[in-house]
N, C-alpha and C positions, 0 to 999 in steps of 0.2 A: 982169375980164370978167364981165358979168352973165349969169346962166343963160338969160335971155330971148334973148341974142344967138346961142345955138346953134340956134335954130329948132325947139325941141322942141314937141311936141303940147301943146295946152292942158291936157289931162287929166294929162299928166306934169308940167307946170309947177305944177299945183295940188298934186301930191304933193311937189314940190320946196319949194313955199311952206310946206306943212304940216310939213316937216322943219326949217324955219328956215334953209334954204340961200338965199343971195342972190348971192354972188360966187364964181366958180370959183377953186379953188386952182391953183398953177402946174402940177401934174401933170394936173389936169382940163383946163386950157387947152390943154395940149400933146397929150393923149391922145384927148380926145373927137372932134376933127375928123377924124383919120385913121380912127378906128373908124367914124364915120358915113359916111366915104367908102368903106368896105368893105375897108380894108387890114388886114393882119396887123400886130400891134404887139408889140414887146418893150420893157418899161419897167422901169427901175431906180428903185424908189420905196419908201420906208419906210412902216411903219404910222404913221398920224397925218398923212399928207400928203393924205388925201382920195382915195386910189386906189380904194377900194371903189365910191364913186359915179362915179369916172372910167370904170369899165367897166360898171357897172350902167345908168347913164343912157343911153348910146348903144345898148346892147343892147335895153333896154326900148323906146326910140324906134323902132328898126328892127323890132321884133316887132309894135308896134301900127300901124306905117305900111306894112308889107309883108305880103303874103299868106303864110300858113304853116298847117301841119296842127296844129290844136289838140288832136288826139287822139294826138299823139306828142311825144317829147322834142325840143325845139328848141334849147335851150342847156344846156350842162353846164359848171358851175363846180367845179373840183377844188381842194380846200384841204387843208392838212395836219392840222388838228385839229377836233374837234367844236365847241369854243368859237368858232372862226372861222366855221365853217359856220352856227352859230346867229346870230352877229352879222350876217353878210352877209344871212341870211334875214330878220332883223328890219329891216335897212336897206331891203332890197328890198320888204318888205311896206309900209313907209311911203312909199317913192317911187312905188310902183305902185298905191297905194290907190284912186285914182280911175280906174284903167284896168281892163281885163279880163284882165290878165296872171295866169296861174296859176303856182304854184311849190311846191316841196317841198324840205326839207332832209333829206338822207339821210346819217346818220352812225351810228357804232357805239354800243353800250350800249343800255340800256333793255330792255324785255321783248318778248315775242312780239307784243303788240298794236302796238307801234311798228313792228316789221318788217312786219306785215301792212298797216299804213297806208301805209308806203313802197311796198310791192308794189302796192297798189291804184293809187297815184298814177303809178307807173312803167308800169303796165299800161295805164291809161286815157290816159296822156299828161300832160305838164306843160310849160308854156312854158319854164320855167327850173328846172333841178335843181342844187342845191348839194350836193356830196358829198365825203366823205373817201374815199380810194382803196380801202381795205380793205372798207368797207361796200358800195361800188358793185360791187366784184368779187364779193362774196357774192350780190348780186342777179343779176349777169350770168350766173353759173354756173347759175342756175335757168332760163335761156332764155326769160324772159317780157319782158325789157327790149328794146325796139326802138330802136336808135340810128340807123336809116337816114335819119331826118329831121333829125338834128343839123346846125344851120347855124353855131353859134357855140360855140367851146371856149375857156374861160378857165382858165388855171393861175395861181392866186394863192399867194403865198409859195412860189414854186417852189424857191428855195434851201433852205428848211426841209424841203420834201417830199423833196428828194434827200438831205439830211442824215439824214432818218428812214428812208431805204432804200426809198422808194416808186417808184423809177425804173421797175422792171419792171411794177408795177401800173399806173402811168400809161400806159405803152406798150400794155399789154393793153387798157385802156379805150379808148384812142385808136384801136386797131386795129379796133374795132367800128363806128367812125363813117365817114361818107362822106369821101372825100378832098377833095371840094369843100366847104370850110367856111372860116369866118373864125376865126383863132387869135389869142388875146391872152395874153401871158405877162408876169406881174408878179413881180419878185424884188427883195429888199432889196439883194442883192449879185449880182455877175456873174462868178463863178468860171468856169473852163474847162468844168466839167460843165454849167453852165447854157447856155453857148454851144453845147455839143454838143446838148443837148436842143432848143434853139431851132432849130438847123440841121436837126434831124430832123423837127420838127413845123411850123415856120413857113415861109411863102413870101414872100420879098422884104419883110420887115417894116419898118415905120417904127420907128425907135429913139428912145426918150425916156429921158433920164438926168437924174433929179432928184438932185443931189449929196447925199451922206450928210450929214445935218444934225448940227450940234453940239447938245448938250443945251440946253434953254431957259435963258436967263440967270437966270431966277428960281429955278432949282434950286440950293440950297446943298449943295455936295458935300463930303464928308469921308470919311476912312478910318481904321480902327484896324488896327495891325499886331499880331497876336496869335498864340498857339499854338492849335491846333485845339480843345483841351480848354477854352480860355478863351472860345470863341465863345458857347456857350449862356448862361453866366453874364453875359456882356457884353450879350447881347440883352436879358436881363431888366433889366439896369442901365439901358440906354438907354430902354427902354419905361417905366421908373419915374421918369425925370427930369422928365417933363411929361405933361400930358393930351393924347394924340393922338386925333383923332376917327376916323382911318382909316389903318391901317398895312398895307403889303404887304411880306412878307418872301419873297425869292427864294432857293431852294436849288437846287443843281445835280443833286440825286438825290432819288428818292422816299424813300430811307432817311433822308436828312437831314431831309426834310419831316416824316416820321412821328416821328422822335426829338425834333426841336425842338418840334413841336406838343404832344407828350406832356409835355415839361418845362414848357412855358408853361401848360398846363392845370393841372398839379400846383401851379404857382405862383399859381393862381387868376386867371390872365389870360384875357380873353375871346378865345380863339384857335380857329380851325378850319383844316383843311387841304384842299388840292385837288391831286389828281394822278390819273394814269391808272388806278390800282387801284380808285378809287371807282366805284360805279354811276353812270350818267348822271344819274338823278334826284337822287342825292345831290350831285353836282357842281353841277347847276343850282340846287338849293336853297341851297347854300353861296354861290354867286355872287349869287343874289337877295338873300340876307341881307346880304352885303357891300355890294352896290350901294345897298340901302335903309338902310344904316348901323345895322342891327340887330346886325351883327357888326363889331367894331372891328379885329381882327387876322386877316389871312389869310396863311397860309404856303403857298407854291405852288412848283411846278417851273416851268421856263421855258415851259411850255405856256401861261402867261398873259402872257409878256413881249411877245407880239405878238397882235394880233387881239382885244383886249378894250378896251372903251370905258367907263371908270369915271372920273367926275369927282371932284375934291376929295379925292384921296389926299394926305395931308400928310406922310407919311414912307414912303420905300422903303428897305428894308435888303437889301443883298446879303450873305447869310450866307456864300456862296461867291463867289469872283471869277468872273465870267462867262468863257466860253471865248474870246470875242473882243470887240473893241471895239464892234462894232455891236450885239451882244447887250446890252452894258452900256448903250448909248444907248437901246435899246428898253426895258430894265428901268427905268431911272431916269426915262424919259419918261412913266411912268405917273403921276408927280407933277408939280405945277406946270403943269397943263393949263389951257387957257382963260386966265383972268386971275388964277388963283390962284398962290400961292407954295408951295414944298415943299422937303423935305430928302431927300437920298439919302446913305446911309452904307454903306460897303463894309468887310467884315471880310477882312483879308488875312493868310493864314497864311504861314509862312516859305517853303513850297514854291510859293506862289502869287505871290510877288513879281515874278518875271519876266513872268508873264502880265499883271499889273496895270501894269507899266511899259510894255508894248505898248499898253494901253488909254490910258495917259496920253499916249503919243506920238500916238495918233489924236486925242485931245482937244486936243493942242497945248500942254498945260501940265500941271504936276503937280497932283494932288488934295491938298488940305490933309490932313496926317497929324495926327490928334487924339491928345492925351495919354491913355494908358490909366491909369485910377485905380490908385493904389498898392496897394489891397487885392487886386488881381488878380495881383500878383506879377510876376516877370520876364517880359519880352516879347522877341520876336526883334529882332535888329538890322536896320536898313535896309541893303539890299544894292543895289549898282549893278554889274552884271556879276559879276565874281568878287570885288569888294571888299565888305567889310563895314564899316558905319559905326555907331558908337554902341553896339557890343555889349559883351560882358563884358571885352573887351580895351581899352576906352577908346573914343576917337573924338572928333569935334568936338563942341563944347558944344551946338550947336543940335540935335543928335540925342539929347541926354541923356534926353529923355522916353521913349525906347524902350530905354534901357540896362537890362541885367539888374541887379536889385537885389542 
């Protein structure tokens, strides 16, 4: 379906053209019409499916075609992370470039000047506000934010927000808005907690379910079975095997990010880190350097597994096994984007084997287990349930590459 078929305003179509969009993705085809019709929507869709434009385009269209108070907040988009807020803000800026839509991204970090700029925009009004829950709560507590004109509420990455403990903050923000409004909820997964949230906020919503996608066929997946203390040396080994132009390493904790980045730097490898302990300007600079290819290796927490759009990453390393299969798909989906190819390697410690087996079940096939070079010494045995294969007690020959030496 071509974007011209939705009946968008010419100024909005100019913005769509400038962004290089031509044909709608499946989620856009299914979500845009009910939003334009004024219905609440609950949609299950992953990052990378085009869901940002799926809610931005119809909201922009409604704002430019229907009367509204330009001196108040008209639409609030709540997201879990600063990075996603920035990305949506940038996409919005491009799509609305030829329109009179005003917007502001409100997120934590930064200095007092940033807070003052946010306060000014919230006080004078903005058509669209993209915010993280905590930062918006900070502004609301000062009693200058007027939410009485909000007509559109968007909850993006709702499952991640609940995982991060933002339920009460979300409900506190929603309580300041008029009850008569259009509500849009987007989530990669639909656990009972999301259904409960939807039942509380949404009214007779249209439901859209874009099935969880499998990783792109062009991603070459592999895994090493190792002990925890072997992970850092093996990362260095993998990075030394060939010249990679862009490498993204995911760790499950800030402590792992800091430790690994320090070791890579001591090995004279061009690595930097990104996590929530960094100041916002530091994080933005690291991301800018990585996007522009000034920085080759970025070590990050799962804060970057969703809501970041960087092309041409040729290697993704899962230093830790992700907590669930969908996080795995989000992580490795950072590579082999567009027409490129890529590699995704996961390091599996002995205690992480069960978790990785669940990921393989979601994938519908096992991930190739790569032989660990002999210089790294003994490695764990492959386990299936309570059985061990190929360990120090012997095992089938095809598992010998993981035998204890």
